N, C-alpha and C positions, 0 to 999 in steps of 0.2 A: 040461338041459331046464328046470330051475327058473328060469334067467335069462330064458327066453322067456315065462314066465307073467306077470311084472310088466308087460312090454311089451304083452301082450294085454289086460291089465286096464286099462292106461292108454289104449290104443286104444279099448276098449269105452267107457270113461268119456268120452272125447272125442266119440265118436259120440253118446252120450246127451246130452251138453251141446249138441251141434250140433242134435240133434233137438228138444230143449227150446227152443232159440233159434228154430228154424224154426217151431215151434208157436206161440210167442209172437208172432212176426212175422205169422203167418197170422191169429191172433185180433185183433191190432191192425189189420190191413188190413180184416178183416170189420167191426170197430167203426167204422173210418173210413168205410166204404161205407154203413153204417147211418146214421151222422151226416150224410153227404152227402145221402142220400135224405130224411132228416127235414128238413134245411134246404131242399132243392129243393121239397119238398111243403108247406112252411110257408106260411101265408096271406100273410105279409109278404115272401116271396121276390121277388115281382114288384116291389114298392116298393124293396127292397134293390138289385135288379138295375138298376132305372131310376136310382136315386140314384148308383150306381157309374158307369153310362154317362154320366150328367150331368156327373160330375167329369171324365170323359175327353173330353167334348165341349165343354168351356168355350170360349167364343169362337165357337161355331157360329152361323150366321145365323138358323136357324129356332127361335130361343129361345121365341117365343110359342107355337108349335105344340107344343113339348115340354112347356111349362108346363101347357097345357090337358090333354094326355094324362096328365101326372103327377097333376093334380088329380082327374081321373076315376079313375085307379088307386087313389089314396089313399082316395077315398070308398068304392070297392068293398072295398078291403082293410080299412078301418075297420069296415064292416058285418060282414065275416067275423070280424075280431078280437073284436068285441063278443060274438059267440056263443061264443068259446072262453075257457077259463080261462088265467090267466097262469102259464105254466110258465117254467122257466129259459131255454128256447129262445126263447119269446116275448119275454122281457125282453132277451135278447141281440139278437134281430133288431130290436127297436125302437131299442135303444141304437145299434146299428150304422147303421141308417138315419139316425138323427139326426146321428150323427158324420159320415156322408158328406154330408149336407145342409150342415152347418157347414163342412166342407172345401170344398165347391163354392163357398159364399159367400165364403170366404177367398181362393179362387183367382180368382173373378170380379172382385172389386173392384180389385185391382192391375192386372188386364188391362184393365179399362175405363179406368182412369186412364192407362195406357200408350197405349192406342189414342187417347184424346182428345189426348194430347200429340203423338203421331205425326201425327194428322190436322191439328192446329194447325200443326205444323212444315211439313207438306206444303203447306198453304194458303199459308203465308208464302213458301215456296220458289217456288210457282207465281206469286205476286204479284211476286216479285223477278225471276224469269226470263221473265215474260210480255213479248213484244214489244209496244211501244206506239208510236204515232206522236207523241204528246205526252208530255212528262215527267209522270209521275204525281205528284199532290200528296202530300206526306208524310202518312201516316196512322198512327194509333196502332199498328196491327198490324204495319206494315212497319218502323217505326222502332226497335222494341225487342221482345224476346221476352216473351210473356205466359205465365207458368207458372201454370196454374190447377189447384188441387186441389179436389176435390169432397168 
């Protein structure tokens, strides 16, 4: 019967370890939920969300409309932010918004250059393939490729 006792002790020890692990996971999950709630209720959350969406929408046609909405949101959020103290979450939210803004700018520039190149090539192809009754005089755009970088 003595040999049974160490197995019971080991089994009980493993149960306690598992219970401690489960308790730690539960506390971590609760902390994560509290953090998510703090972030979603933060005054800069709207700006952060819009900046994220802007990164995802690079190349969308309604750019002017988005910029107007962003400017309005930034003005409202700045008023709210001025009333609050600078906590670590405030600093994080500001830094993250700035980072997303810079990311969007970095994504937009190459796309604009690519679109300009594609539009130029498309125009040149239309000129080359357009049926005409008279031979077209040689022009600068059809005789060689113009690669322009802005």
